[in-house]
C-alpha positions, 0 to 999 in steps of 0.5 A: 547486532542488538535484538533492539536495532533488529526489532527496530528495522522490523518495526520501520519495515512493517510501517512502511509496508503500512503506508506504502499499501494503505491508501491503494487499499483502503481505497480498494476496500470501499470501492468493494463495498459499494459495488457489492451494496449496488450489486446486491440492491441490483441482483447483478452478479456480474464479475466485470461490473466489479472488477472494472471499477476497481481496476480504475479506481486503483489506476487513480489512486496510484497517479495520484499518490504514486510521486510521493509514494516513490520518494518516500520509499526511495528515501527509506531505501536510501536511509537503509543502505547508509545504515549498513556500514554501521550494522556490519560492526 
């Protein structure tokens, strides 16, 4: 197997991981920053105050982008499985 092919497959896998994980992580980052500022301003240091909104934001983001992410992921896996015979020979 050629080195360029391996590098291409690894790059595609990393790109796919970034595309699939990016929106939830970005939403949680923004939510955590907002809650952190709110907690610093009000001096409320309760852990559930930070956890519950993050959980709700994650659920909403997952519901919004879940079908598109699943479709993208299944297309990627299907393409990867189709390439197996050419990778073996």
